[in-house]
C-alpha angles and dihedrals in degrees: 000000000000109000091210090070088079128071127190133231121195125194100213098188099044111132094005089144094063095064095043102168095036091052098040091109103014142043125262087251094062099044106129118246139176100009097290110022138085121216092250091060090074095049094045092046092049089055096044091048087058093055095257105148101173119065131170119200112205113210133191108174142335094036102140094098091046092053089049092053102044096036110165093339095254093140090058094041091252100124093107139146091223115043115341132137124332128190109210110197126197111273136167131226136147110304094018117103126193110293102274101151144348094290093061089043092054091044089056087052097048092107091057092044090051098045099042091073094205125148093226138030123208109209112203141180119205096216093095123077107207142122098238124187096226088168089065092045090052089052090048090050092054096041089055094043084232124181090200133013122191118198110223145180125218100220143089105319123231112261100213106028125137113264091356105206121199113191136210111199133185125220094279090055090253113150110237100171141018126199131177105213130065142181125221099279128104109276138160106264133177113251098203100272120110130170119209138163112263098230091044089052094050092049092049093047092051089052095044094050088049089052093045094239124167114198120049098207097035099042102030118020097039090053092053101052091117097047100039131053102243117177138180126229114197122227105205103183132077119312133168119196113203109218099142139004092268092060091047090053091047093050092048090052092048087067087074089069112089093215093055092049090052092054097041096042100044108171090214087060104028123196111233127202141170108292117228118197097220136144124271117262115271121219123201125223089258096047117125115186122178131179095339140135111230125191126210129287097022124140112218117189098147139050123297121183129174094346143133110227120188129205124304096012117155119206110181132211115298095011117132119206115183131171091355140139108213113185130212115318098357113158122212111198126226113293094359116146122215126182129172093355132149105199 
């Protein structure tokens, strides 16, 4: 199957409310992660690694930092004459209400969906950190002659995630039931990536807008399990779904595990990000760094343990930073002590 027959659509502001302080001035898609990345880097890279060369990013608000980060898409090889990267800002016209859910976001993106001409559309939320083999999922979708394929993980489902989707599947991986509440046991749950035919998507959006529906999966797909061929494709490797500040902290700390890094930063499916031409990090004679990830252009004169340190951070003499996430250009003063802090 030609990978160029698929285009991607990313909902930049999905789940913003779950990381309230981290998304006060930015979208979920542009939340920093892992010392040098933004959350959208993983979603964009997953699409590009599958040969998707046309991607629309549906925005709602607070998208200045996102636009600054993705630019023309050059770092993901999406600066193209044909296809490429498209920012879809919120706009209003007759029949489109303020972006209140995924259906109004899809309706605002109808022009992109119509013009891209792809056979399939991959719908993505950037709230999950994972290295997903979308190429294999596309092949599965075609093999099963599916109308819709939901990528899922069999694990403990997030408790507060946007449009939480709990799946019941038969032996052929066909989804027979969707529910939207879960206990604390391991269950198959959707991770925010759905593959659907472009023409079918446009038809369903038109119907949903006419019926004044809000959420695409909850209000549309789950109601059509008997009339559409809806399948699940399992993602078996590491994934972290951000549904509150605690899960963001846990996911960041998980990067200190070598096995997690191997799964997330698979060299066969690399994760791309915006390149910054900055100096290497400088370590003072009294610096003591243990089990930490350190970005470029930092100045470390103190002690750092079990922490994620972004670009341009300064940690002065005598300072102790332990179990922390310090974002870009944070400064820790002399003899200060930080423990379990997101700054």
